[in-house]
C-alpha positions in Angstrom: -18.5 5.9 14.5 -16.0 5.6 11.7 -14.4 2.7 9.9 -10.6 2.5 10.0 -7.7 0.5 8.8 -4.0 0.7 9.7 -1.0 -0.5 7.6 2.6 0.0 7.0 3.5 2.1 3.9 4.4 0.1 0.8 5.8 1.1 -2.5 3.1 0.9 -5.3 1.5 -2.2 -3.6 -0.9 -4.7 -5.0 -4.5 -4.0 -5.6 -5.6 -5.4 -2.2 -3.9 -2.6 -0.4 -6.1 -0.1 -2.3 -9.2 -2.2 -1.7 -8.4 -1.9 2.0 -8.0 1.9 1.8 -11.2 2.3 -0.2 -13.2 0.2 2.3 -12.7 2.5 5.2 -13.3 6.2 6.2 -9.9 6.7 7.7 -6.6 4.9 6.7 -3.7 5.2 9.1 -0.2 4.7 7.7 2.4 3.6 10.2 5.3 6.0 10.1 6.7 5.6 13.6 7.5 1.9 13.4 10.8 0.2 12.8 11.8 -0.3 9.2 12.0 -4.0 8.3 14.5 -5.2 5.7 12.7 -8.2 4.4 9.3 -6.7 4.1 7.6 -4.8 1.2 8.0 -1.3 2.4 10.4 -0.2 -0.3 10.1 -2.9 -2.9 7.5 -4.7 -5.1 7.2 -6.8 -8.2 6.4 -6.1 -11.8 6.1 -8.4 -14.9 9.2 -9.1 -17.0 9.5 -11.9 -19.5 6.2 -13.4 -18.2 7.4 -13.7 -14.6 7.4 -11.6 -11.4 10.6 -9.6 -11.0 11.3 -7.5 -7.9 12.3 -3.8 -8.0 13.1 -1.6 -5.1 13.9 1.9 -3.7 17.6 1.8 -2.6 18.1 3.2 0.9 20.9 5.1 2.5 23.0 2.9 4.8 21.8 3.6 8.3 20.9 2.0 11.7 18.5 -0.9 11.6 16.6 0.4 14.6 15.4 3.6 12.9 11.7 4.1 12.2 10.4 4.3 8.6 10.1 8.1 8.9 13.8 8.4 9.8 15.1 6.4 6.8 16.3 8.1 3.6 16.6 7.0 0.0 20.1 6.5 -1.3 21.9 9.5 -2.7 22.4 7.7 -6.0 18.7 6.8 -6.4 17.6 7.6 -9.9 13.9 8.0 -10.6 14.8 8.0 -14.3 16.4 4.5 -14.0 13.4 3.1 -12.2 11.1 4.7 -14.7 13.1 3.2 -17.6 12.8 -0.2 -15.9 9.0 0.1 -15.7 8.5 1.6 -19.2 10.7 -1.0 -20.8 8.5 -3.7 -19.3 5.0 -2.2 -20.1 5.5 -0.1 -23.2 3.3 -2.5 -25.2 0.6 -2.8 -22.6 -2.9 -1.6 -23.6 -3.2 1.1 -21.0 0.4 2.2 -20.9 -0.4 5.8 -22.1 -3.1 6.1 -19.4 -0.8 4.9 -16.6 2.5 6.5 -17.5 1.8 10.0 -16.1 1.0 8.5 -12.7 4.2 6.4 -12.7 6.3 9.5 -13.8 4.7 11.6 -11.0 5.5 9.0 -8.4 9.1 8.1 -9.3 10.4 11.5 -10.4 9.7 13.4 -7.2 12.6 15.1 -5.5 11.5 13.7 -2.1 14.2 11.5 -0.5 12.7 10.8 2.9 11.4 7.2 2.7 8.1 7.7 4.5 7.2 10.9 2.7 8.2 9.3 -0.6 5.9 6.3 0.1 3.1 8.5 1.5 3.1 10.7 -1.6 3.0 7.6 -3.9 0.0 6.1 -2.0 -1.9 9.4 -2.1 -1.1 10.0 -5.8 -2.3 6.5 -6.6 -5.5 6.9 -4.6 -6.2 10.2 -6.4 -5.7 8.5 -9.7 -8.1 5.7 -8.7 -10.7 8.1 -7.3 -10.3 6.9 -3.7 -11.4 9.6 -1.3 -10.5 8.0 2.0 -8.8 10.3 4.5 -5.2 9.2 5.0 -3.1 10.2 8.1 0.3 9.1 9.6 0.1 7.2 12.8 2.4 9.7 14.6 -0.3 12.4 14.2 -2.6 10.5 16.5 -2.2 11.1 20.2 -1.6 7.7 21.9 1.2 6.0 23.7 3.3 5.1 20.7 5.4 2.7 22.8 2.6 0.3 22.5 2.9 -2.7 20.2 0.8 -5.0 18.1 -2.9 -5.3 19.1 -2.6 -2.9 22.0 -1.4 -0.2 19.7 -4.1 -0.9 17.1 -6.8 -0.7 19.9 -5.3 2.6 21.2 -5.4 4.1 17.7 -9.0 2.9 17.2 -10.0 4.4 20.6 -8.3 7.8 19.8 -10.1 8.2 16.5 -13.4 6.7 17.8 -13.5 3.9 15.3 -16.5 1.6 15.5 -15.1 -0.9 13.0 -11.5 -1.9 12.3 -10.7 -3.7 9.1 -7.4 -5.6 8.8 -5.8 -7.4 5.9 -6.5 -11.1 5.9 -2.9 -11.9 6.8 -3.5 -10.6 10.3 -6.4 -13.0 11.2 -4.2 -14.9 13.7 -2.8 -11.8 15.2 -5.9 -10.2 16.6 -8.8 -11.2 18.9 -12.4 -10.3 18.0 -13.2 -10.6 21.6 -10.6 -8.1 22.7 -11.8 -5.7 20.1 -15.4 -6.2 21.1 -14.6 -5.3 24.8 -13.3 -2.0 23.5 -16.4 -1.4 21.5 -14.8 -2.1 18.1 -16.0 -4.6 15.5 -13.0 -6.4 14.0 -13.3 -7.5 10.4 -10.8 -8.9 7.8 -10.6 -8.1 4.1 -9.7 -10.8 1.6 -9.1 -10.0 -2.1 -10.8 -12.4 -4.5 -8.7 -13.8 -7.4 -8.2 -11.3 -10.2 -7.1 -12.7 -13.5 -6.6 -10.5 -16.6 -4.7 -10.8 -19.8 -1.0 -9.9 -19.6 1.7 -10.5 -22.3 2.1 -14.2 -21.6 -0.2 -17.2 -21.7 -0.3 -17.7 -18.0 -1.4 -14.9 -15.6 1.1 -13.8 -12.9 -1.0 -12.7 -10.0 -0.6 -10.1 -7.2 1.9 -7.8 -8.8 2.1 -4.1 -8.1 -0.9 -1.9 -8.8 1.2 -0.6 -11.8 0.6 -4.0 -13.5 -3.1 -3.9 -12.9 -3.4 -0.4 -14.3 -1.2 -1.2 -17.4 -3.5 -4.0 -18.4 -6.9 -2.8 -17.3 -8.8 0.4 -18.0 -9.1 2.9 -15.1 -12.9 2.2 -14.9 -12.3 -1.6 -14.7 -9.7 -1.1 -12.0 -11.9 1.1 -10.0 -14.8 -1.4 -10.2 -12.4 -4.2 -9.1 -11.3 -2.1 -6.1 -15.0 -1.6 -5.1 -16.2 -5.1 -5.6 -13.2 -7.6 -5.8 -13.0 -8.6 -2.1 -14.8 -10.2 0.8 -15.2 -8.8 4.3 -15.0 -11.6 6.9 
């Protein structure tokens, strides 16, 4: 029986997202769910002037009821502009040269479909980090995709024969261990432990994009943190 996790796609998310991916055999990325404006799907935060500053992928104006896979990036999106914002911030970081090729590869793609752009960025980052977990979009799994919430998660777990489902700690109040147990699935939650490392300023700014982690930590140190820097509850 395999171990699985399911999450929305996020743009260069924080290290905990990659800890979740690395902790399972199969990572399912929701592509056929509604895009939410105020979430983290197409935005994140980097360090600027010793504080967290948001950046985002601009989207083409469209209906709010569309799924993530049906949204497109704005026609005037410039990967070069975003790259300049990131390089301007981290040019003096100790592992800038090590991380820059990954950032360039992510933002300078010609892909303009939102889900495919995010899916590529997640896969490229996993490859850079040496994470070998299988990744698949939710729509590729044969279930009733009209299901919502816990019912949809359980249907996906059943379809892939998952024995253990691991969820981010933020979902601890959304799911019932008892309900999962009746379906033959063990429910666990992953919680990242605090990770403090030197940045430019005197006070560490936590939980920024994985880009920040990679700019200030060696690849080996980042990989070790992904393997060990969390608790399973």
